[in-house]
Backbone as a chain_set.jsonl record, in Angstrom:
{"seq": "MKILNSVISILKFTYCFIYLAVISLLIGINPKWELKLRKKASKVIINLIAKEIIIEGKIDPKANILMGNHTDNFDIVLIETVYKNEKIISVAKEEITKIPVFKYLVTKTGMILANRKDKRAILKMIKEIKEKTEQGYKISLFPEGTRNKGDYTKLIEFKKGPKGVVERLNLKVQPFVIINLPKAFKKHPFRIEKQTIKIIFLDSFYPYDGWYEDMRKKMQDVLDGEYASLNKHNNTL", "coords": {"N": [[104.752, 75.323, 119.794], [104.819, 77.74, 118.334], [104.039, 76.873, 115.881], [101.397, 76.032, 116.354], [100.276, 78.509, 117.122], [100.565, 79.761, 114.623], [98.823, 78.303, 112.994], [96.381, 78.997, 114.298], [96.405, 81.763, 113.913], [96.164, 81.944, 111.145], [93.625, 80.92, 110.827], [92.216, 82.915, 112.122], [92.622, 85.062, 110.346], [91.268, 84.096, 108.093], [88.729, 84.019, 109.124], [88.373, 86.787, 109.448], [88.348, 87.628, 106.837], [86.145, 86.396, 105.777], [84.18, 87.538, 107.391], [84.392, 90.254, 106.672], [83.425, 90.016, 104.1], [80.73, 89.374, 104.482], [79.875, 91.633, 105.926], [80.215, 93.53, 103.927], [78.257, 92.704, 102.097], [75.916, 93.111, 103.599], [75.956, 95.873, 103.961], [75.688, 96.605, 101.318], [73.068, 95.702, 100.935], [71.537, 97.315, 102.654], [72.383, 100.454, 102.817], [72.049, 102.269, 104.971], [72.935, 100.991, 107.221], [75.567, 101.178, 107.205], [77.594, 102.828, 108.757], [77.3, 101.807, 111.38], [77.918, 99.115, 110.99], [80.507, 99.125, 109.823], [82.034, 100.235, 111.88], [81.68, 98.3, 113.819], [82.87, 96.087, 112.571], [85.486, 97.004, 112.36], [86.243, 97.108, 115.052], [86.059, 94.424, 115.772], [88.181, 93.321, 114.126], [90.499, 94.768, 114.938], [90.578, 93.928, 117.626], [91.638, 91.454, 117.341], [94.375, 91.849, 117.086], [95.287, 93.671, 118.941], [96.124, 94.246, 122.302], [95.619, 96.355, 123.808], [94.632, 99.763, 123.182], [96.164, 102.784, 123.079], [95.582, 106.161, 123.284], [97.113, 109.237, 122.597], [97.51, 112.74, 122.896], [95.546, 115.564, 121.669], [92.524, 115.202, 119.95], [91.448, 116.897, 117.169], [88.361, 118.106, 116.438], [87.755, 119.695, 114.293], [89.561, 119.331, 112.278], [90.186, 118.504, 108.899], [91.725, 116.729, 107.411], [93.451, 113.782, 108.091], [96.643, 112.756, 108.634], [98.992, 110.219, 108.534], [101.675, 107.905, 109.575], [102.405, 105.144, 107.565], [101.999, 101.985, 108.484], [100.929, 99.487, 108.254], [98.471, 97.402, 106.571], [96.303, 97.44, 108.291], [96.185, 99.929, 109.307], [94.157, 101.753, 108.486], [91.893, 100.593, 109.519], [92.422, 100.849, 112.236], [92.247, 103.625, 112.595], [89.558, 103.875, 112.181], [88.452, 102.724, 114.501], [89.284, 104.499, 116.473], [87.882, 106.893, 115.882], [84.978, 106.75, 116.902], [82.286, 107.465, 116.36], [82.127, 108.614, 113.95], [82.155, 108.774, 110.332], [84.818, 107.921, 108.52], [86.55, 108.813, 105.589], [88.675, 107.043, 103.659], [91.73, 107.358, 101.82], [93.061, 105.278, 99.457], [95.375, 103.028, 97.749], [94.736, 102.273, 94.349], [95.139, 99.662, 93.674], [94.034, 98.038, 95.628], [91.503, 97.263, 94.861], [91.762, 95.011, 93.402], [91.469, 92.892, 94.956], [88.675, 90.872, 95.422], [86.674, 91.063, 97.562], [87.382, 93.439, 98.902], [87.163, 95.246, 96.815], [84.403, 95.351, 96.404], [83.656, 96.379, 98.901], [84.892, 98.847, 98.925], [83.393, 100.231, 97.047], [81.047, 100.573, 98.402], [81.524, 102.08, 100.634], [82.505, 104.545, 100.075], [85.224, 104.992, 99.793], [88.197, 106.681, 98.695], [90.018, 106.277, 95.83], [93.441, 106.137, 94.844], [95.401, 106.954, 92.113], [98.479, 107.367, 91.21], [99.76, 107.503, 88.787], [98.21, 108.527, 86.844], [97.293, 111.598, 85.713], [94.722, 112.676, 85.35], [93.289, 111.087, 87.114], [94.251, 112.042, 89.571], [93.235, 114.644, 89.628], [90.592, 114.018, 89.731], [90.554, 112.76, 92.27], [91.128, 114.993, 93.861], [88.835, 116.484, 93.503], [86.957, 114.677, 94.614], [87.804, 114.616, 97.329], [87.335, 117.297, 98.021], [84.574, 117.442, 97.787], [83.752, 115.59, 99.754], [84.854, 116.6, 102.164], [83.484, 119.011, 102.321], [81.01, 118.0, 102.871], [81.408, 117.401, 105.45], [82.877, 115.202, 106.171], [85.779, 113.45, 107.438], [89.061, 113.022, 106.139], [91.236, 110.354, 105.749], [94.658, 109.809, 105.126], [97.813, 108.535, 103.85], [100.836, 109.978, 103.659], [103.254, 108.793, 102.784], [102.509, 106.959, 100.96], [103.039, 104.227, 100.663], [104.088, 101.355, 102.622], [107.04, 101.318, 104.733], [108.746, 98.626, 104.301], [111.093, 97.665, 105.142], [111.945, 98.915, 107.544], [109.902, 99.852, 109.9], [110.05, 101.887, 111.77], [110.996, 104.055, 110.552], [110.201, 106.847, 108.591], [109.375, 106.866, 105.106], [110.099, 108.654, 101.98], [107.823, 111.365, 101.547], [105.03, 111.543, 99.422], [104.214, 113.81, 96.724], [101.641, 114.401, 96.083], [99.595, 114.427, 98.359], [100.381, 116.876, 99.655], [99.889, 118.742, 97.645], [97.12, 118.566, 97.427], [96.12, 119.333, 99.927], [97.027, 122.004, 100.091], [95.838, 123.168, 97.878], [93.194, 123.003, 98.482], [93.127, 124.199, 100.948], [92.977, 122.835, 103.509], [92.47, 121.805, 106.892], [94.887, 120.202, 108.759], [95.546, 117.251, 110.654], [98.157, 115.63, 112.01], [99.108, 112.222, 112.708], [100.655, 109.545, 114.589], [101.427, 106.17, 114.442], [102.185, 103.639, 116.651], [103.819, 100.528, 117.164], [101.972, 98.763, 115.911], [102.829, 97.099, 113.672], [104.269, 95.061, 114.956], [102.646, 93.17, 115.778], [102.492, 91.233, 113.933], [104.147, 88.362, 113.218], [106.902, 86.531, 111.777], [107.961, 83.454, 110.12], [107.317, 80.929, 111.711], [104.427, 82.519, 110.188], [102.427, 84.395, 112.407], [100.137, 85.884, 114.755], [100.689, 88.143, 117.341], [99.382, 89.658, 119.938], [99.519, 93.189, 120.621], [100.309, 96.154, 122.561], [99.039, 98.943, 121.239], [99.685, 102.119, 120.126], [98.435, 105.357, 119.342], [99.327, 108.473, 118.418], [98.344, 111.808, 118.499], [99.249, 114.732, 116.83], [99.62, 118.349, 117.037], [97.104, 120.163, 115.234], [96.839, 122.017, 112.138], [96.631, 124.648, 109.65], [97.76, 124.737, 106.275], [101.06, 126.077, 105.641], [104.039, 127.872, 104.67], [106.475, 125.529, 104.081], [105.307, 123.506, 105.704], [104.837, 120.798, 105.14], [107.364, 119.534, 105.19], [108.097, 120.146, 107.859], [106.124, 118.772, 109.262], [106.748, 116.057, 108.595], [109.176, 115.859, 109.824], [108.555, 116.253, 112.589], [106.834, 114.019, 112.991], [108.699, 111.977, 112.545], [110.464, 112.509, 114.725], [108.781, 111.798, 116.813], [108.453, 109.035, 116.372], [111.081, 108.172, 116.607], [111.542, 108.768, 119.373], [109.57, 107.295, 120.694], [110.142, 104.566, 120.018], [112.773, 104.349, 120.876], [112.311, 104.568, 123.622], [110.759, 102.268, 124.037], [112.597, 100.275, 123.348], [114.511, 100.616, 125.341], [113.09, 100.039, 127.598], [112.484, 97.298, 127.092], [115.026, 96.237, 127.189], [115.638, 96.396, 129.873], [114.179, 94.538, 131.045]], "CA": [[103.877, 76.4, 120.171], [104.783, 78.766, 117.283], [103.254, 76.293, 114.755], [100.015, 76.12, 116.724], [99.897, 79.944, 117.018], [100.484, 80.107, 113.261], [97.5, 77.795, 112.495], [95.271, 79.773, 114.802], [96.484, 83.057, 113.271], [95.63, 81.802, 109.772], [92.214, 80.774, 110.955], [91.705, 84.24, 112.448], [92.61, 85.861, 109.123], [90.208, 83.581, 107.313], [87.482, 84.523, 109.74], [88.23, 88.245, 109.141], [88.004, 87.822, 105.445], [84.689, 86.018, 105.588], [83.46, 88.558, 108.156], [84.253, 91.44, 105.869], [82.572, 89.72, 102.97], [79.371, 89.402, 105.02], [79.579, 93.011, 106.234], [80.087, 94.217, 102.628], [76.95, 92.364, 101.519], [74.922, 93.778, 104.404], [75.983, 97.288, 103.626], [75.031, 96.726, 99.992], [71.624, 95.491, 101.043], [71.008, 98.485, 103.285], [73.419, 101.486, 103.107], [71.834, 102.905, 106.259], [73.666, 100.205, 108.193], [77.088, 101.278, 106.901], [78.439, 103.344, 109.839], [77.273, 100.827, 112.486], [78.538, 97.837, 110.588], [81.943, 99.285, 109.646], [82.584, 100.366, 113.23], [81.669, 96.947, 114.499], [83.859, 95.288, 111.876], [86.819, 97.57, 112.686], [86.498, 96.711, 116.434], [86.362, 92.987, 115.749], [89.469, 93.096, 113.553], [91.523, 95.271, 115.801], [90.696, 93.11, 118.796], [92.534, 90.286, 117.083], [95.836, 92.22, 117.068], [95.603, 94.693, 120.038], [95.774, 93.995, 123.747], [95.169, 97.704, 124.278], [94.904, 100.898, 122.303], [96.46, 104.001, 123.899], [95.519, 107.393, 122.456], [97.742, 110.363, 123.211], [97.311, 113.947, 122.201], [94.106, 116.023, 121.547], [91.871, 115.085, 118.608], [90.822, 118.143, 116.751], [87.141, 117.796, 115.668], [87.617, 120.546, 113.129], [90.518, 118.919, 111.258], [89.597, 117.836, 107.736], [92.606, 115.707, 106.842], [94.261, 113.067, 109.012], [97.826, 112.229, 107.949], [99.795, 109.421, 109.482], [102.687, 107.011, 109.059], [101.75, 103.929, 107.004], [102.752, 100.881, 109.063], [100.312, 98.203, 107.919], [97.158, 97.555, 105.981], [95.338, 97.616, 109.321], [96.171, 101.347, 109.773], [92.829, 102.364, 108.214], [90.943, 99.969, 110.52], [92.71, 101.435, 113.522], [91.63, 104.962, 112.652], [88.074, 103.733, 112.308], [88.144, 102.421, 115.886], [89.527, 105.718, 117.243], [86.718, 107.785, 115.658], [83.904, 105.751, 117.124], [80.96, 107.795, 115.777], [82.268, 109.417, 112.692], [82.518, 108.065, 109.156], [86.091, 108.33, 108.001], [86.808, 108.45, 104.249], [90.078, 106.756, 103.483], [92.345, 107.344, 100.505], [93.87, 104.065, 99.363], [95.861, 102.733, 96.387], [93.724, 101.65, 93.471], [95.393, 98.212, 93.638], [93.229, 97.315, 96.57], [90.292, 96.78, 94.191], [92.136, 93.68, 92.772], [90.901, 91.861, 95.889], [87.232, 90.965, 95.229], [85.872, 91.524, 98.749], [87.689, 94.841, 99.149], [86.602, 95.983, 95.68], [82.996, 95.557, 96.701], [83.561, 97.193, 100.144], [85.275, 100.156, 98.517], [82.25, 100.929, 96.307], [79.926, 100.808, 99.307], [81.891, 102.94, 101.759], [82.961, 105.841, 99.64], [86.714, 105.143, 99.881], [88.758, 107.381, 97.516], [91.158, 105.55, 95.233], [94.509, 107.012, 94.285], [96.253, 106.407, 90.974], [99.472, 108.492, 90.987], [100.256, 107.472, 87.431], [97.206, 109.179, 85.926], [97.004, 112.988, 86.193], [93.312, 112.852, 85.401], [92.783, 110.475, 88.317], [94.603, 112.906, 90.658], [92.245, 115.711, 89.593], [89.329, 113.396, 90.213], [90.738, 112.566, 93.669], [90.99, 116.318, 94.519], [87.398, 116.776, 93.487], [86.27, 113.824, 95.555], [88.137, 115.106, 98.675], [86.673, 118.541, 98.218], [83.131, 117.144, 98.025], [83.647, 114.797, 101.026], [85.102, 117.512, 103.299], [82.398, 119.966, 102.33], [79.917, 117.287, 103.459], [81.687, 117.201, 106.795], [83.69, 114.026, 106.466], [87.244, 113.581, 107.619], [89.757, 112.185, 105.106], [92.55, 109.827, 106.266], [95.542, 109.343, 104.073], [99.167, 108.338, 104.311], [101.641, 110.681, 102.615], [104.249, 107.886, 102.257], [101.959, 106.177, 99.823], [103.188, 102.771, 100.891], [104.827, 101.085, 103.886], [108.481, 100.962, 104.754], [108.814, 97.21, 104.644], [112.406, 97.332, 105.789], [112.097, 99.478, 108.964], [108.615, 100.627, 110.184], [110.319, 102.99, 112.628], [111.453, 105.193, 109.805], [109.364, 107.265, 107.483], [110.025, 106.987, 103.781], [109.823, 109.913, 101.353], [106.405, 111.704, 101.369], [104.651, 111.834, 98.045], [103.881, 115.27, 96.567], [100.188, 114.511, 95.941], [98.855, 114.948, 99.496], [100.678, 118.257, 99.85], [99.1, 119.578, 96.711], [95.617, 118.535, 97.732], [95.874, 120.162, 101.163], [97.289, 123.386, 99.797], [94.857, 123.647, 96.888], [91.87, 123.133, 99.088], [93.32, 124.854, 102.248], [92.341, 121.979, 104.525], [93.148, 121.761, 108.201], [95.554, 118.886, 108.854], [96.013, 116.745, 111.97], [99.046, 114.416, 111.883], [99.131, 111.216, 113.85], [101.73, 108.534, 114.478], [101.043, 104.842, 114.931], [103.343, 102.91, 117.255], [103.755, 99.091, 117.605], [101.072, 97.862, 115.176], [103.484, 96.003, 112.845], [104.881, 94.057, 115.817], [101.612, 92.193, 116.001], [102.628, 90.182, 112.92], [105.471, 87.696, 113.307], [107.207, 85.68, 110.639], [108.781, 82.241, 110.295], [106.152, 80.983, 110.841], [103.502, 83.621, 110.385], [101.519, 84.304, 113.533], [99.723, 87.105, 115.358], [100.897, 88.243, 118.793], [98.713, 90.926, 120.336], [100.425, 94.239, 121.115], [99.713, 97.418, 122.983], [99.192, 99.773, 120.155], [99.547, 103.552, 120.491], [98.275, 106.327, 118.284], [99.65, 109.822, 119.001], [97.889, 112.885, 117.607], [99.987, 115.948, 116.972], [98.771, 119.573, 116.891], [96.556, 120.437, 113.919], [97.204, 123.345, 111.564], [96.327, 124.976, 108.231], [99.05, 124.704, 105.51], [101.894, 127.26, 105.667], [105.283, 127.568, 103.984], [107.316, 124.465, 104.753], [104.528, 122.698, 106.612], [104.981, 119.363, 104.798], [108.669, 119.103, 105.722], [108.032, 120.244, 109.299], [105.257, 117.689, 109.741], [107.449, 114.852, 108.491], [110.27, 115.856, 110.909], [107.911, 116.046, 113.885], [106.37, 112.624, 113.055], [109.883, 111.085, 112.733], [110.913, 112.693, 116.067], [107.891, 111.047, 117.738], [108.745, 107.672, 116.143], [112.397, 107.926, 117.269], [111.447, 108.838, 120.86], [108.717, 106.192, 121.193], [110.744, 103.301, 119.872], [113.897, 104.32, 121.804], [111.836, 104.3, 124.962], [110.332, 100.906, 124.083], [113.781, 99.393, 123.312], [115.135, 100.797, 126.631], [112.215, 99.28, 128.543], [112.659, 95.914, 126.855], [116.407, 95.836, 127.584], [115.732, 96.383, 131.322], [113.357, 93.418, 131.576]], "C": [[103.693, 77.409, 118.999], [103.976, 78.159, 116.091], [101.77, 76.361, 115.1], [99.489, 77.492, 116.627], [99.748, 80.293, 115.578], [99.142, 79.625, 112.654], [96.349, 78.618, 113.016], [95.222, 81.182, 114.213], [95.875, 83.008, 111.841], [94.123, 81.622, 109.863], [91.515, 82.098, 111.317], [91.583, 85.076, 111.176], [91.515, 85.353, 108.201], [88.89, 84.064, 107.83], [87.269, 86.004, 109.388], [87.753, 88.464, 107.742], [86.539, 87.482, 105.165], [83.789, 87.059, 106.269], [83.262, 89.847, 107.29], [83.389, 91.223, 104.647], [81.089, 89.862, 103.389], [78.958, 90.822, 105.287], [79.377, 93.785, 104.956], [78.698, 93.947, 102.027], [75.79, 93.063, 102.279], [74.861, 95.229, 104.126], [75.395, 97.49, 102.231], [73.569, 96.588, 100.032], [70.932, 96.73, 101.584], [72.118, 99.438, 103.692], [73.287, 102.184, 104.389], [72.589, 102.196, 107.428], [75.189, 100.438, 108.164], [77.896, 101.652, 108.132], [78.475, 102.314, 110.998], [78.074, 99.597, 112.165], [80.062, 98.017, 110.446], [82.658, 99.501, 110.945], [82.72, 99.023, 113.995], [82.713, 96.079, 113.845], [85.277, 95.764, 112.289], [87.164, 97.072, 114.133], [86.828, 95.229, 116.485], [87.759, 92.716, 115.266], [90.589, 93.566, 114.409], [91.726, 94.517, 117.095], [91.565, 91.855, 118.612], [94.057, 90.601, 117.216], [96.217, 93.142, 118.206], [95.183, 94.201, 121.401], [95.166, 95.256, 124.283], [95.516, 98.747, 123.236], [94.999, 102.109, 123.183], [96.377, 105.164, 122.954], [96.125, 108.556, 123.279], [97.568, 111.596, 122.336], [95.821, 114.325, 122.081], [93.663, 115.889, 120.094], [91.179, 116.33, 118.281], [89.557, 117.847, 115.949], [87.012, 118.601, 114.434], [88.684, 120.243, 112.031], [89.847, 118.152, 110.108], [90.409, 116.638, 107.243], [93.455, 115.116, 107.981], [95.435, 112.406, 108.255], [98.72, 111.464, 108.913], [100.851, 108.593, 108.812], [101.982, 105.688, 108.67], [102.59, 102.709, 107.473], [102.23, 99.53, 108.575], [98.954, 98.419, 107.246], [96.052, 97.74, 107.015], [95.328, 99.099, 109.839], [94.813, 102.02, 109.635], [91.81, 101.843, 109.253], [91.207, 100.582, 111.881], [92.118, 102.79, 113.655], [90.141, 104.876, 112.828], [87.696, 103.457, 113.777], [88.296, 103.655, 116.83], [88.373, 106.72, 117.106], [85.491, 106.961, 115.677], [82.56, 106.158, 116.417], [80.986, 108.627, 114.54], [82.677, 108.527, 111.486], [83.829, 108.675, 108.573], [86.24, 107.84, 106.561], [88.243, 108.217, 104.042], [90.534, 106.917, 102.039], [93.338, 106.147, 100.466], [94.305, 103.889, 97.936], [94.784, 101.976, 95.577], [93.922, 100.136, 93.406], [94.541, 97.433, 94.549], [91.988, 96.717, 95.944], [90.614, 95.436, 93.481], [91.66, 92.487, 93.736], [89.365, 91.933, 95.885], [86.423, 91.564, 96.377], [86.107, 93.038, 98.958], [87.18, 95.734, 98.011], [85.129, 96.322, 95.91], [82.811, 96.469, 97.911], [83.872, 98.618, 99.822], [84.1, 100.918, 97.934], [81.133, 101.239, 97.229], [80.252, 101.756, 100.41], [82.417, 104.259, 101.36], [84.408, 106.081, 99.645], [87.231, 105.799, 98.545], [90.009, 106.598, 97.097], [92.167, 106.455, 94.551], [95.211, 106.266, 93.22], [97.254, 107.48, 90.578], [99.995, 108.559, 89.586], [99.404, 108.244, 86.407], [96.844, 110.541, 86.452], [95.524, 113.207, 86.315], [92.715, 112.245, 86.665], [93.093, 111.274, 89.591], [93.626, 114.072, 90.744], [90.872, 115.245, 90.121], [89.386, 113.197, 91.762], [90.544, 113.933, 94.41], [89.544, 116.701, 94.566], [86.635, 115.987, 94.478], [86.531, 114.286, 96.992], [87.415, 116.326, 98.951], [85.216, 118.258, 98.597], [82.929, 116.499, 99.425], [83.836, 115.754, 102.201], [84.029, 118.58, 103.375], [81.103, 119.3, 102.947], [80.183, 117.01, 104.964], [82.434, 115.965, 107.166], [85.123, 114.31, 106.713], [87.872, 112.54, 106.59], [91.037, 111.691, 105.749], [93.383, 109.416, 105.105], [96.951, 109.249, 104.629], [100.157, 108.848, 103.264], [102.857, 109.868, 102.119], [103.806, 107.152, 101.037], [102.0, 104.69, 99.947], [103.936, 102.583, 102.168], [106.327, 100.979, 103.643], [108.647, 99.554, 105.204], [110.117, 96.766, 105.314], [112.486, 97.72, 107.225], [110.886, 100.438, 109.216], [108.838, 101.783, 111.145], [110.771, 104.163, 111.954], [110.499, 105.57, 108.687], [110.064, 107.263, 106.141], [109.572, 108.347, 103.204], [108.342, 110.164, 101.159], [106.151, 111.998, 99.959], [104.141, 113.309, 97.954], [102.339, 115.411, 96.5], [99.338, 115.041, 97.147], [99.107, 116.41, 99.836], [99.915, 119.16, 98.95], [97.685, 119.693, 97.011], [95.352, 119.529, 98.888], [96.005, 121.69, 100.84], [96.246, 123.969, 98.833], [93.484, 123.83, 97.51], [91.886, 123.805, 100.521], [92.603, 124.081, 103.364], [93.172, 121.955, 105.797], [93.602, 120.258, 108.448], [95.814, 118.541, 110.328], [96.81, 115.497, 111.732], [98.889, 113.454, 113.061], [100.244, 110.18, 113.516], [101.238, 107.242, 115.16], [102.263, 104.102, 115.415], [102.94, 101.465, 117.561], [102.822, 98.255, 116.733], [101.809, 96.767, 114.355], [104.067, 94.858, 113.668], [103.912, 92.966, 116.07], [101.777, 91.0, 115.039], [104.033, 89.609, 112.933], [105.608, 86.8, 112.099], [107.975, 84.447, 111.032], [108.501, 81.489, 111.581], [105.276, 82.239, 111.105], [102.59, 83.359, 111.546], [101.212, 85.733, 113.994], [99.993, 87.086, 116.866], [100.386, 89.613, 119.173], [99.705, 91.935, 120.949], [99.602, 95.343, 121.755], [100.046, 98.412, 121.941], [98.897, 101.224, 120.559], [99.376, 104.38, 119.32], [98.383, 107.714, 118.942], [99.214, 110.854, 117.995], [98.692, 114.098, 117.878], [99.085, 117.147, 116.738], [98.336, 119.729, 115.439], [96.949, 121.817, 113.46], [96.637, 123.461, 110.141], [97.664, 125.049, 107.566], [99.722, 126.093, 105.53], [103.14, 126.863, 104.939], [106.115, 126.579, 104.776], [106.582, 123.475, 105.685], [104.732, 121.158, 106.393], [106.3, 118.77, 105.412], [108.682, 119.085, 107.288], [107.216, 119.11, 109.883], [106.033, 116.353, 109.687], [108.493, 114.751, 109.615], [109.618, 115.563, 112.297], [107.384, 114.615, 114.065], [107.58, 111.696, 113.266], [110.441, 111.201, 114.142], [110.091, 111.843, 117.074], [108.257, 109.516, 117.554], [110.094, 107.309, 116.848], [112.289, 107.849, 118.762], [110.678, 107.688, 121.355], [109.471, 104.813, 121.115], [112.089, 103.248, 120.679], [113.443, 104.044, 123.235], [111.419, 102.825, 125.117], [111.563, 99.948, 124.147], [114.476, 99.441, 124.706], [114.355, 99.972, 127.714], [112.449, 97.801, 128.334], [114.01, 95.363, 127.291], [116.545, 95.809, 129.121], [114.972, 95.28, 131.924], [114.194, 92.199, 131.827]], "O": [[102.583, 77.861, 118.718], [103.302, 78.902, 115.377], [100.958, 76.708, 114.243], [98.386, 77.696, 116.12], [98.857, 81.084, 115.267], [98.443, 80.35, 111.946], [95.421, 78.919, 112.266], [94.141, 81.742, 114.029], [95.171, 83.925, 111.417], [93.405, 82.15, 109.013], [90.393, 82.365, 110.887], [90.56, 85.725, 110.953], [90.868, 86.179, 107.557], [88.024, 84.476, 107.058], [86.156, 86.427, 109.074], [86.911, 89.315, 107.459], [85.827, 88.174, 104.437], [82.735, 87.405, 105.735], [82.174, 90.415, 107.197], [82.696, 92.138, 104.202], [80.301, 90.446, 102.645], [77.846, 91.22, 104.941], [78.472, 94.616, 104.877], [78.05, 94.859, 101.513], [74.828, 93.535, 101.674], [73.765, 95.785, 104.058], [74.673, 98.461, 102.002], [72.856, 97.25, 99.278], [69.896, 97.156, 101.074], [72.727, 99.283, 104.751], [74.285, 102.677, 104.914], [72.823, 102.792, 108.48], [75.945, 99.944, 109.001], [78.788, 100.904, 108.532], [79.543, 101.998, 111.523], [78.829, 99.101, 113.001], [80.825, 97.162, 110.895], [83.774, 99.013, 111.123], [83.702, 98.718, 114.672], [83.411, 95.362, 114.563], [86.153, 94.936, 112.536], [88.298, 96.657, 114.371], [87.77, 94.822, 117.166], [88.486, 91.958, 115.908], [91.56, 92.835, 114.602], [92.836, 94.444, 117.624], [92.126, 91.296, 119.555], [94.877, 89.709, 117.428], [97.408, 93.373, 118.414], [94.041, 93.797, 121.619], [94.279, 95.21, 125.135], [96.514, 98.653, 122.52], [94.078, 102.438, 123.931], [97.036, 105.162, 121.914], [95.748, 108.825, 124.419], [97.489, 111.464, 121.114], [94.946, 113.505, 122.358], [94.307, 116.373, 119.164], [90.362, 116.8, 119.073], [89.683, 117.356, 114.827], [86.22, 118.242, 113.563], [88.669, 120.87, 110.972], [89.036, 117.257, 110.341], [89.858, 115.665, 106.727], [94.093, 115.849, 108.736], [95.223, 111.6, 107.349], [99.142, 111.976, 109.95], [100.924, 108.573, 107.583], [101.091, 105.207, 109.37], [103.681, 102.436, 106.971], [102.978, 98.556, 108.491], [98.367, 99.496, 107.347], [94.954, 98.161, 106.652], [94.533, 99.441, 110.715], [94.368, 102.751, 110.52], [90.987, 102.596, 109.773], [90.254, 100.814, 112.624], [91.541, 103.117, 114.692], [89.53, 105.685, 113.526], [86.663, 103.953, 114.228], [87.566, 103.82, 117.807], [87.943, 107.32, 118.091], [84.999, 106.514, 114.641], [81.814, 105.298, 115.948], [80.002, 109.253, 114.146], [83.484, 107.613, 111.653], [83.858, 109.845, 108.19], [86.092, 106.648, 106.289], [89.024, 109.148, 104.236], [89.765, 106.628, 101.122], [94.261, 106.022, 101.27], [93.735, 104.478, 97.017], [94.04, 101.152, 96.11], [92.977, 99.402, 93.114], [94.313, 96.249, 94.301], [91.464, 95.734, 96.467], [89.678, 94.802, 92.994], [91.502, 91.331, 93.342], [88.802, 92.946, 96.3], [85.597, 92.455, 96.178], [85.166, 93.804, 99.161], [86.804, 96.88, 98.256], [84.681, 97.437, 95.642], [81.873, 97.267, 97.929], [83.231, 99.528, 100.348], [83.845, 102.074, 98.271], [80.308, 102.096, 96.908], [79.338, 102.221, 101.09], [82.76, 105.06, 102.229], [84.846, 107.225, 99.52], [86.751, 105.493, 97.454], [90.902, 106.312, 97.894], [91.83, 107.38, 93.811], [95.577, 105.101, 93.379], [96.976, 108.36, 89.763], [100.612, 109.553, 89.204], [99.83, 108.55, 85.293], [96.186, 110.669, 87.485], [95.074, 113.85, 87.264], [91.767, 112.787, 87.234], [92.342, 111.219, 90.565], [93.227, 114.451, 91.846], [90.145, 115.952, 90.82], [88.4, 113.434, 92.461], [89.879, 113.996, 95.445], [89.071, 117.201, 95.587], [85.748, 116.523, 95.142], [85.601, 114.347, 97.796], [86.878, 116.455, 100.051], [84.704, 118.769, 99.594], [82.011, 116.867, 100.158], [83.048, 115.721, 103.146], [83.705, 119.012, 104.481], [80.235, 119.998, 103.47], [79.327, 116.469, 105.663], [82.621, 115.685, 108.351], [85.647, 115.321, 106.243], [87.346, 111.474, 106.271], [91.837, 112.487, 106.241], [92.901, 108.752, 104.188], [97.265, 109.781, 105.694], [100.314, 108.285, 102.181], [103.441, 110.24, 101.101], [104.609, 106.768, 100.187], [101.144, 103.972, 99.429], [104.389, 103.562, 102.76], [106.807, 100.623, 102.567], [108.685, 99.3, 106.408], [110.229, 95.707, 105.93], [113.019, 96.979, 108.051], [110.867, 101.602, 108.817], [107.933, 102.595, 111.339], [110.95, 105.209, 112.578], [110.045, 104.713, 107.929], [111.237, 107.627, 106.056], [108.796, 109.079, 103.817], [107.64, 109.284, 100.659], [106.971, 112.65, 99.312], [103.72, 113.922, 98.934], [101.813, 116.47, 96.841], [98.51, 115.94, 97.001], [98.191, 117.119, 100.251], [99.368, 120.183, 99.362], [97.081, 120.758, 96.882], [94.495, 120.409, 98.812], [95.194, 122.51, 101.27], [95.833, 125.121, 98.97], [92.714, 124.704, 97.11], [90.855, 123.95, 101.178], [91.741, 124.617, 104.06], [94.398, 122.068, 105.774], [92.843, 119.293, 108.357], [96.23, 119.381, 111.127], [96.287, 114.46, 111.324], [98.591, 113.825, 114.197], [100.67, 109.996, 112.375], [100.719, 107.248, 116.277], [103.249, 103.953, 114.693], [101.881, 101.205, 118.131], [102.908, 97.032, 116.841], [101.394, 95.609, 114.382], [104.332, 93.787, 113.123], [104.308, 91.901, 116.543], [101.271, 89.908, 115.295], [105.001, 90.326, 112.678], [104.632, 86.368, 111.485], [108.562, 84.374, 112.111], [109.364, 81.419, 112.455], [105.408, 82.904, 112.133], [102.037, 82.268, 111.687], [101.937, 86.671, 113.662], [99.592, 86.163, 117.574], [100.941, 90.625, 118.742], [100.607, 91.561, 121.698], [98.396, 95.463, 121.539], [101.221, 98.723, 121.744], [97.93, 101.482, 121.275], [100.084, 104.184, 118.332], [97.647, 108.06, 119.866], [99.61, 110.831, 116.829], [98.829, 114.496, 119.035], [97.942, 117.005, 116.303], [99.111, 119.459, 114.522], [97.338, 122.674, 114.254], [96.224, 122.473, 109.535], [98.646, 125.395, 108.224], [99.058, 127.127, 105.449], [103.328, 125.692, 104.61], [106.411, 126.768, 105.956], [107.23, 122.691, 106.378], [104.785, 120.372, 107.339], [106.32, 117.705, 106.029], [109.195, 118.161, 107.919], [107.593, 118.545, 110.909], [105.978, 115.587, 110.65], [108.659, 113.711, 110.252], [110.103, 114.723, 113.055], [107.474, 114.056, 115.159], [107.514, 110.753, 114.055], [110.848, 110.202, 114.733], [110.624, 111.269, 118.024], [108.349, 108.806, 118.555], [110.209, 106.309, 117.556], [112.877, 106.961, 119.378], [111.063, 107.104, 122.368], [109.418, 104.02, 122.056], [112.48, 102.165, 121.115], [114.136, 103.35, 123.977], [111.67, 102.202, 126.149], [111.564, 98.965, 124.887], [114.968, 98.419, 125.184], [114.937, 99.325, 128.585], [112.604, 97.081, 129.32], [114.135, 94.208, 127.7], [117.513, 95.234, 129.619], [115.047, 95.043, 133.13], [113.675, 91.174, 132.268]]}, "num_chains": 1, "name": "protein.A"}
């Protein structure tokens, strides 16, 4: 059964890749279709891995920056499905452009690319975020910069870049925590098993002394509580 599920999962991923390629081409043909197409694509992709999406906490419509734990490459897609009628500008690593389809999609959707090794690139990123937020867009980014591939229940060290951007531009931040998404992907053999995915929104705020450390602690507290509860539930089954 696992082998069959693995074959089906690989076919699903192939379908997603082709689907994204088609969506990218359509957006390139007519940029006016972008919002509708990207929301449709996000819904299709998330439906492959989620039985249900539970949203907890109050979403602040005035928050400029959305900061969350980085659990998987599908995190960005999940955020897109939560904000059904808004264009979300994501900050992603420049390496994503090495994948041809994603390189084309990035150029058509306004995604902001981060290159932490180049100081000039960081200044360019700050300028782009300033422009996008002034235009009314929300920016989603992941302060960890990459995933904790060893233990997705634990946050790794936050990068300094996001803190500097928020403080320099005095942007309103809303943290969020993603629960259970990585569990959808099984190994040996690779397969997808749909999960109930939860996204928890914490209270929004403007930057203050110590906000970055406080935010990280609150996010980790949520992760600890959620996964402790899930483990307790699973042990009683």
